N, C-alpha and C positions, 0 to 999 in steps of 0.2 A: 261966904259960909257955904250957901246953897251950893255952888258950883265946885268947891272942895267934897262936898257931901257927894256929888253926882260922880267925882272923880274916884273918890274912895269906892263908889257903888261898882263903876265900870271896873277898878282895879280887881275888886272882890270876882266880879262876874267872869272877867279874863281869865282869872288863877281857874274857875271851876271849870270854864270852855278847855283850855289848855291841860287840864289834868284827867279831862273826859269825864267830869262829874255831870256836866251839860254837853251833850252827845251831840257830833254834826247831824243836822238835818233837824234838832229841836227847835223849837220856834220860842221866842222870846215874847212874851205878851207883857207890854207897858204895866198893864193894870195888873197882871199878876205880878210883877215885880216889886211895884209900890205897896200892895200887901202883904208880900213875904218880908220885905225889909223895913217896913213902917216906914215909908219916904212918900211925899209926893209925886202924882204921876208924873209931875213934870221931871223931878228929878232922875226918874227912872226913865223916859225918854232922853235926856241927855247922857246918862250914861249909857244908852244903846248905840245913841250916834256916834260914842265915842269907839264903841265895838265894830262899828261899820266904818269907822274912818282906819280903825286897823285892820280891816280885810276880813275880821273873823264874824261877822253877822252881815247877811245881804237881807235886802228887801224886795220883797213880792206884791204885786199888783192885788189887792182888797186883801191881805193876808197878814198875818203878824209876821216882822223879819224872823229869819230864823238863822240856825250857825251854818257857815258853809262846808261843804265835802269836798274835798282834796281827792282828784279824780288821778291814778297812777300815769296817765297819760300827761296829765300836766305838769308832774315833777320834772322832767328834761328841762322844759321851757324855763320854770323857776328856780331852778339850779342856776342854770346858765345866766339869768338875770342877775342873781345874788353875786356871781363869780365875775360878770362883768362890773356891777356898781360896786363892790370890793376893790377891785382893781384900779378903777377911777379914783376912788375914795385914795389908795394909797399912793398913787402917784400925785392928788392933790398934795397930800400931805407931804411927800419927800419933795415937792416942789416950794412947799412954803413952810410957814413956823406955826403951826397952830398949837394953842393950850392941849399938850398930850397928857395932864395929869388923871384925864379919866382913864386912859389906855394903862397907863400904870397900875392904877388902882382896880382895874377889872384882872390883873395877874389871879389864876387860881379860879377864875370862873369857868363856864362850862363855853364851849365851843362858841355857840351860837352868840352868846354874850359878848364874848370878846370880839367877834366880829361885826357885829354891830357897832360897839364902842367905836371900833375902827374907823365904821363908815360917818357916825356922829362926831368924832373930833376931825373930821375933813373939813368940816363946815359947810358943805353943801347940802341944803335942805330937800333941794331935788331927789339927791342920793339914799336919804334918808327917808324920806316921805315912799320912796319904792322900795328900799330894804327892808323895813319893818314889817311892813304886811305879807311880804314875801317869806321872812323869818318865820311868822305865826304859821304860815302856809306849812312849811316842812316839819314843824313841832305838831300842827293838827295831822297829817299825815301818815309822822313814826307813831306817833299815839295810836292809830286806828290801825295800822300793822301791827303793833304789839298787843292791842288788845285781839285781834283776830286771831292771833296764833295763840295766845293764854286767855282764852274767854273768863276763865275762872281765878283770875287775877285780883280782881276788883277794880279799884280806880288807877288809872293809868297815869304813868307815869312820864315825864314830859324831862328835854334837857334845860329847858331855861321854860320860866315862866311869863312874868313881863317882863320887857325890855329895860326896863331899871331896876330888877328884883334879883338881890344875890343869890347863889346856891352852892352847893356842896361842888369840891373842886372835881373836876374831871378826874376819871379812874383809870382812861387808857394813855400808859407811860410814852407811848411816841405822841400820840397828841397831845399830851399834856409839854412835852418835849419842844414840839413845833409851836405850840401858843408863847411858852417862853419866849424862844427865838424870834419868833415874830415883834413881840413887844420890845424885846432888848432893840433887836435892829432896827425898830423904826425909832426908838427913844434916842439911837446912837446914830441914825440918819444912814444905816448900812445897805448897801443893795443885796445883801441877803435877805432882806423882810421879803422878797418878792418869793425866792423858795419855800420859804416859812410860810408865807400865804398859801399859796401852789398845794402845800403839804396839807394845810387844815382844808381847803375844797376838794381836794381828792378823798380826803375822809368823810367829810359829810356825803360827797356822791357815793363813796359805799356804804356810807349807814343808811341812803336810801335808796339804796339799788340801782343808782343809774351806771349802766355801763360806762366804761372810758371811752369819752368821746363823744357821746349821746348827748350831751349837755350843751354843746355849740353846733351839733348837725342838725336839732331838729327832727331827728327819726326817731324819738323814742328810746327805747332800750333800757325802761324800767322792769327790774323782776322783783315782785312784791314778795319773794322769797327772802331776797335778799335784803329788804328793808325792815330794818328793827330799832 
């Protein structure tokens, strides 16, 4: 029961961080969280540890944990690692016979949710553990760019919340088509899944302002004006 309460608390705090309600750099004091949510401090501690495992919060010596700040210089490397992990996941799926029902159920979700589901159904916990926090980092970065561009819009939006939350369908017709093509091709075991995956990855690079080829070159190439 206590663990479930901590998980629910972590889910709520995660949503607040990804929506911008708790800003990058803001500190999370366990005592303050316990008081705000009327839970035991041990419950708050478990929730914060979950956020640390997600890569959303980081510890500092002799200070309260704080929400991570994702810098533009980090984005090419993050995107490259996401691309690699997704490609490895697709290779595992095409070579095996995993349960693809979660991927079928993700149809119509936001791109980051579809791509994370692809990694999940591959069956590789190593890839999943790598992919989850990096996905959150791209969401934080995109939200911070949107907030900087529109300082009076209030709460920032995200293209996904928790990695396990349902969200409205993606609005870009081209991206939506690529998602459908990826899911259909994977379900049917068709090689066209690779091109559909690359299309979604290119769309992510464009959204984050990563110049073509920069993700794997290690030379940078992020334009904050392009990120949105």
